[in-house]
N, C-alpha and C positions, 0 to 999 in steps of 0.2 A: 480715354473711351475704353481701352483696352483692360485698364486695371478694374473699371467699373463692372466689365462682363466677366471677369475673372471671378469678382466678389460674388457676383450673381450666380455663377455657376457653382462657387464653392458651398452658397448658401442652399441651393438645391439640392447638391450632394449630401449636405449635411441633414437637411431634412428627409431626404429619402431614406437615409439609413436610420434617422430617428424613427419613422414609421415602422421600419423593418423590425428594429429592436423592441419597439414598444406593442407592436402586434401580437397576436396569440396564433398566429400561423404555424403550422407545422414546420415549414421551411425556415422561419427566423428562430424557434425556438431550438430546432435541431442544430441550425448553424451556431448558435451561442454555446449550445454543449459541446459540440463537435470541436470548436476553436479551442475552448476552455481547456477539454480532455486532452487534446493533442499537444497544446503547449506545456500542460503539466506533466505529460508523460516523456515529450522530448526534454525537458528541464531535469527530470529524473535519470533519464538515461544518460545526458550529460554529465551529471555528477558521478554516476556509477563508471562511466568511462574514465572520468580524470581520478577517481579513486584507483580503479584498476591499472591505470597507466603507472601510478605511484608503487603499487604492489608488485608488478611486473618487474620493474626498474630497481626494485630493493630499496626505494626511497624512504617507504614508511617502516622498515625494520626497526630502526631505533625507537621510533614514535611509539609503534606498538608496544614493543618491549617495557618502555618507561612507564607507559599506562598500566600495563597487566601489573608491574612491580608496585606501582601505586595503588591499586586496588588490592592487591593482597595484603597490604598493610592495615586495610579496614576490616580485614576478617574477624569474625567473632561468632560466637555461638548463635545468638540471636538472629544476627544477619544471614548466616548460614541456612537457618530454617526459612527465613523470609524469601531468599534469594532462590532457593530450590523450589519454593512453591511457585513464584512468579515464571521461573523456569519451564516448569510443569505446565503452567496456563498455554504455553505455545506447543506444548508436546503432541506428537501424532494423535494420541488415544483422545485427549481433550479436542482438539480441533475437528478430528474426524467425528466425535460425538456430536460437536455442535453442527456441523455440515449436514450430517445425515438427519439429525433431527430438524433441523429447518427446511430441509428437502422433503422430508414426510409432510411437514406442515402445508409447506407451499402447494403440494401435490394434492393434499385432501382438499385444501380450500381453492385448487385450481388457478392459482396465482402463478400462471406459466411465466410470465415476464420476471418476476422475482426468482423463480425457479432458474431460469435461463441464466439470469446474472449470477446467482449462487454457482451455478455448475461452471461458468466462465472464470469466476473468482478463484474457487477452490481447485479445480482439476487443472485449469490452465496455469494457475501461479505454482502449483505444487510441480507440474511437468517442466514449466521453465526453469525454477529452481533447480531442479535436477539436472537438466541440460546443462546450465551454467556450471554447476559444481563438477559435472563430469569433464567439462572443458578445461577448467583450470586445475583441479586436483589438487589442490594446496593442503598441505598437513596442518592438523590441529596442534594448539600450543601443548608442549610436552612439560609444562612447569608444574601443575598441579590439577586435580580434576575431583570436584565434590560430587559430581554425579556419573555414574557409568554408563556411558554412551554407547548401545551396541550396534548402531546403525552403520557406522565404519564408513560413512560418507565424506566428502571434501569439506574442508573448513570454509571455502570461499564460495558463495556468500552465504551468511547465516541462514540456514532454511526456518530455524524457529522464528527468526525476525520476520524473515520475507514473508511466509504464509501466515504467521500471527497477524502481520499489520495488514496482510489482505482480507482475512477472514474477518477480524475484528473491526477492521475499517469498513468493509461492506456491511456488515452487522449494524456498526453504529450509524452509517450513512441511512440506511432504512430506517432505524429508529429515528432520527434526526428528521427525515422526510416525513414520517407519519405522526410525530410529535414536535412540530416546529417552535413550540413554547420553550421546550427543554433542549433545543439544539445546541447551544453553547455549552451546557452541564455536559450532555452526551458526548461532543466532541472533546471536550476537556478530559473527561473519564478515559476515552480511548486513547488519546495523546498519551496520558500518564501511564497506562497500561502498558502501551507498546514500548515507552521509554524504558520503564523497568524491566521489562522482558529482555530488552538490548542489554541492558547494564547486568542483569542476572547472568546472561550467557558468557559475559567475561568474567564475571565474579566467580562463577563454578569453573573456571579454567577452560572452558571448552571451544573459545572463540576469540579470536585476536580482535582489537577495535575497528581495524579496516573489513573485517568479515561483517561485524554489525552495521556498520556505516552502509556498506555494499548491500546489505540486506534490506537496509531503510529505502535506499534508492531502487532497488529492484522492485520491492513490494509496493512502494508509491506509485511506480510507473504502471505496475499491472493493475493496483487497485483503481487508477483513473480509467485504464482500458475498460475494466469490469463496470465501473460506473457508467461509462460512455455508452456501452453495450445496453445496458440496463434503461437508460433515461431514452435512447432511441427508440428501444422496444416499448417503452410506456407511452411515448408520443405517438407511435403507430397505433396503438391499442386505443388511446384516446381518440385518434381521428376514425378509427371504425366505429367507435361507438357513436360518434357524432354523425356519420354517415347514415346511420340507421334510426 
């Protein structure tokens, strides 16, 4: 009898959550977005802390050096041009231009939720990266430099990778949201671009591999936070429309 009641209660609980997740209410959709965003952000933070622990304890020093030496062996004139181009894609001029251009577009079209999400992604991600850089203050590699970096900022984590992933990732997310049929290709394109940016920063000699990995972890965590704020704002916007 006790087992029967337990199974009955369990079945009722399962049906309850199925109704919640299958419904289109603000609460259920917001909950799903919230849980997913928090879990992905926590996972990224965990990866960042794991990498950071190895960097602080100098456990990654030989690994960083060996990868940089291996990358140096691939240098050739054609790759030099290509890697410099990918590195510039995540430079301040390009990213600021993209962000300002999109902000103007969203402002003109009165897409306030998109504008808010972009501001959270761009400004928040930049401030977070600068704060972490200032805290760790890691020296950049002194092996070679194919690009003159006049910013004199800390090496850890890579700002190009962190902010590049956030900006391009957020733009890709919006594109995939508005063009769901092309979602797979959009995500693949963004993934390959961000991957190339990270590799280019090591290739040009301005970042250690752990700088790049930490940049990916930091960027992905903040990208999820930005997407979370956007989706919550979007759900609230839709609820207001439905109430009128």
